C-alpha positions, 0 to 999 in steps of 0.5 A: 521932719529932721534928717536921719543919718544912714550908713551902708556899704554903698549909696544904693544900700544906703538909700534903700535902708533910709526908705525902710526906716522912713517907710516912704517910697523913693518919690517921697524921699529927700536925701543928701549924700555925705560920703558916696563910699568906695570899695578900696583896694583888695578890701583895703581903705574901703569906705561906707556910703553915708547919706542924711535923709528925710520925708518930703513934706506931703503937699496939701490937696484941697478936695472939693465937697461936691466931688467926695461922693464921686471918688468911690465911683471912680476908683471902682471904674479904675479898678474895673478897667485895671482888672480888664486891662490885666486880663487882656494883657494875660490872654495877650501873653498867652497868645503870643506864647503860643505863637512863639511855640508855633514858630519855634516848631515850624522852624524845627520842622522846616522842609529840607527842600529850602536848604537844597534850594539855597545850595542849587547854584546858578551858572556863573555868567561872564558879566557876573564875574566882571562885576565881582572882579571890579567890585573887589579891585575898587575896594582894594584901591580904596584900601591903598591895596593897588598892587594886588592881583585878582584871579577868578575861577568857577570851582568844581562846586559851581561857585565863583572862587576869587583869589587875591595875591599881593603884599600885606595881605594879612590886612585883608584877612583881618582877625580870624578872617572877619575882614575877608568874610565881610568883603566876601559877603558884599561880593556875594551881594554884588553877584546875586544882583547881576543874575537870576538864581543863586550864585556863591562867591568865595574870597580867599588870599594866601590859602587862608581858607584851607588853613582855617579849615584844618584849624577848625577840624582839629579844634573840633576833634579836640573839643569832641575828645574833651566832651567824651573825657569830662562828659560835659558840654562845651560851647564854642566861640561864636562863628559865621555859618561857614565855619560852624558847618566845618565843625558840624561836618568834622564831627558828623561821623563821631557817634559818641558826640552830637552838635548843634548851634545856639544864639542869634547872628552874629553871636551864634555858636556850635555846642558839642554835647555827648550823644544819647545812646539811644540816638547815637546820631548827630543833630546836624545843623541843616540851617546854617547857610 
């Protein structure tokens, strides 16, 4: 069959148009690209895509006479199998949907006891403090930050608070505290492998945690004002659980707005909405740990 020439704004559209004109599927299309096409700059110098296309020659299939009678039977069986598989898949989808819905409901109805158990801190043992300090110092040495003073105390909440003092500590903090948060996470893992019970470790340098907390609290109040003024929902940027709790806490006493979190870690974020008049209470996220 002779080639036809097809022109379109891009290559995909040209191929689609050729399939329509030749009335074939993509596996039966034989084409050559004459011009790929381009958008140009701000619409100037735009070039359309051009292809030459034709149908592929259909292969000659020899069918033995004795198998012709079996063909309808095979098609019928295939149809039955396909129908059965479709029914099974449909039933499977229904079951999975019910299970997903049940899981979601179970998550929403999760008892508060689990959260309280997470926040009941164990007494920090001296061996745990020593192991955490050594781990932090080893990491700092690996980062060529040798002249850093590491100080540990157990704060009023019962958490192990580790403070680092030295030069160029901005490197340790990282963008929006990401480096500091990562080191804190790893140190928590070290602490909780050393003893029974839950131990919480807080890492800080240059008073970053306090300054970040004030920044987030001010951000929360500004977002709440915007929501009340525009009556539109506002989603904040993704934050770690600690920072999301700061936002929730900062707006907990404001009856005009409600907060909740959406998404999966590490892209989970706080969403601030206008509170319903009937409820007027906060949907404080108790599952941010």
